N, C-alpha and C positions, 0 to 999 in steps of 0.2 A: 361517815367519817371525814375528818377535816381534810380538804384538799384532794380527795379521792378522784372526783371526776376530771380534774385538771391533769392528772398523771397518765403518762403512757403506761401500757400493760408490760408486766414482765412476761417472758417467754418461756412456758413449760414444754419440755420435750419427754415424752414418756420412754423410758429405757427398757423397763420390765414391768409387766402387770400380770401376775400369775396368782395362783392360789395362796401362796405365801407372803409375797411382797409386791408393793407398788414402788418403783424407783423412777424418780423424775429429776431431771437436770433443769434447774431454774437459771435463766440468764436475764440480767437486768442492765439496762443502760442507765446512767445518772438519772434519778428522779423516778424511775419506773417502779411499779407497784404490783402486788398480787391481787389487790383488791381485798375487802374485809371478808374473812372466811373462818370456819370452824373446823378443826381437825377432828374427824370422826374415828381416827386411828392414832395410836401411838406412833412416834417417828423419831428417826434420827437424822440430823443435818451434818454434811461434810463440806465445808467451804473449799471451793476450787480455786478462790482468789481471797485475798483479804476482803471481807464484807463489812461495810460501814452500814449497818443496819439502823433504819429509822422504823421503830415499831410503834403502831398505833393500836391501843387496846382500851379496855374500859376503864383503865387507870390513867389514860392520856397518852402522852408521847414520850418515848425514851430512846436514847441511842446506844447501840451496842456494837463493839468492834469484835469480830471473830476472825481470827488468822486463819490463812490457808492451812488446810488439814486438821484443824482443831475441831473435832467431832463433838456434838453434844446431842442428848436425848430429851425428848418431851413426852408427856403422857397425852392421851386422846383428851378432847374437850378444850383444848387451847383455842381461843377466839382472838384473831388479830388481823392487822393489815401490815405486810411487810414491804418496806420501800427502801430503795438504794439512796441512802442519805449521803453518799460519797460523790466525788467528781470524776470517778472511773467506772468502767463497767465492772460488774461483779457476777459471780456464778457460784451455785452450790448445788450439791446432790441431796435430794430428800428421799429417805427410805422409810416407807410406812410398812408396818407389819401387820398383817391380817390375823 
């Protein structure tokens, strides 16, 4: 993926991982990235801060702003790299359902 190797890693903190859900808090400094990955499970994201996402996927790059508390859901199979495209730290909670 473009620019991936030069980006610092986002920091995941597992909050819950049981038979029903995996809940991870993701913290990103400006420019930090998750690295390219594929979601094997459906999931919900709840931004803890305003998140200025730069998304890299098979269609290229796109920018998405998600405001604090604006939850959204995605199906399993999503492949992407998530980058903090803003100039402030950002954080979100990711809830995967098993």
